[in-house]
C-alpha positions, 0 to 999 in steps of 0.5 A: 484551509485555503479559504481561511478556515482554521480547522474542520471535520466532516462525516461524509458519504463518499462515492468512488470508483473503487476496486471491489475488494473485501475492505472496499465499497463504491459507497462508504462513510468517511471521517475527514479532518483538516487543520491549519498550522499543523505538522505531521507529528502533531497531527499523528499524535492527535489522531492516535489519541482519538483512535485509542479513545474510540477503542477503549470506549467501545471495546475496552481495548487499551491501545499502547501509545505512541504508535510505532512509526515506520517509513515507507522505505523500511516497510517495503524493504522489511515487510514488502507492503506499505500496510504491513501486518505487524502481529507476527514477525516474518521479515524479508531478508536481502541476500543479493550480496551473498548470491551475486557471485554464486553459480546459481545463475538465476540469482546471480544474473538478477543481482548483477543487473541491480535486481533484488534477491530476498527471502523469508524464513518459514520457521519450523516449516521444513516439514512441508511436502513438495506439493505444499511448496508447489502450492506456495510457488503457484501462490507467488506467481499471482504477484508476478514472481517467476519462481520460488526457490527453497531450502529445507534446513535439516540436522544434516544441512540444507536440502534442495535442488539448488544447493549444488550451485552454492559452496558450503561457505555460501550455504552457511552465509545464507543460513546465518543471514536468514537466521535459519536453523534445523526445521526451518524452510527458506523461501527466495524470490529474485526479480525486480524490486516491486515484484519481490516485495509484492510476492514475498509480502503476500507470502509472509502473510500466507505462511503466518495464516497457515502456521497460526501465527496471527492473534485474531484478538490483537489490534496492532496499530502503526504509522507508515510515513514518508511515502514517495511523491511519485510512481512511474506508470509503465502504461502511461509512460509518465510519472503519476502522484503516489497519493495525490498531486497536492501532497507536500514533499519533505522540505529537504527533498524539494530540490530533488524534484528537479534533479531526481524526482524518483527519490522525493519523499512526502509528508504523507502518512497512513495509519495501519491496523492489522495489515489494513489501511485505517486512514491516510492523509498528508500535509498539503502544499501551500506554495505556488512554486512547489505546486507548479513543479509538481504539475510539471512533473506530472506532465501538465503544460502551464496552460493545462495547469492554469485551466484546471487549477488556476483558482488554487494557484492564484489563491496561493499567491495571496498566502495560504497557511501550512495545513494538513489532514487525514481521512478515516474509513469508518466502515472499514474501522467498524469492520475491523472492530467487529472482526469481520472479513468483509466491509459488506458485513457492516454496511446497510444495503452494500453493493455486490461484487459487481457494484450492483445495489440489490435494493434499487437495482442500480445501475440501470439502463440509460435512455438516449434522452438522458445521454443527450442531456448530459452530452454523453455519446456511447460508441456501441458495437451494434447499430441499434440505439446505444444504451449505457449501463 
């Protein structure tokens, strides 16, 4: 778009250092679409019509349009995920205001320090044994939760080891907020916002699977929009881009880049299908001053920004059209259409879980000459000639 093309699409083979999960491979096929003078709503309208056409022509499935649109904030608050599975309704419910002055210090202390206390209602699950609840406690610990508080609602009232810390009024308020009724199991996590969202977001999915709440024949699409511009890396102690550093901020949030970068939203969007990201994109930056501000926030010096992206910044000086796009993972889309659990089932010669190609046995050892030709030095633990896999 910067070079003057008004629109394009490409079906391209990609190679990327991906986490090896069921819906990811280091080598995959992508449909990449870009166009100039486009806004988010227009692009989303076109893309959902495209997907509706594909699903109708190939599977005979009618996709209701327009697709629901959720902001990132709503998705994280209500479902604990930026790619929520909406085939079932188990929302995350905030109860911090109810427990902040309770005698249950685990909840009260976290709420008073600005942490989050949320829960989900596992409808009809009061029958769960202590062993099953312990399994769920272990499950959420994988996502950083330090514990899982619970209450079983019976005809006689709430049963749990923690009910003694709440007054009758507080217990009634909790049940009402959680839409609890006899037979339900209320599950709570208290911690930092990220941990609460991650642990309860996965827990709602686990409860849905155990209770058979997921219709495997349903194709539930949605858009998630307005992703944050930045996220803070505790490891690197600096801001990093949530999507990529060329994502345009919302017009009304540009000034926040100076005053409060953490609150800047972007014109980024993901199409989600059954809790899996089908494709994602954004409106790109086309102004040098905005792009420079983002490089500043990411910790680039002006010299580093010029050295690495000077060609782009210079092009912006000559006038670049507003533009945006999206990329769909075709293999992932076919995996979902075929109702398979792994992307490896729909790729010819897929890589193994260790990223090895069984056909070519790649990656293979690299000899010293190849390393020298590429100016690569390997620090080997042993003194023999270095080898690289």
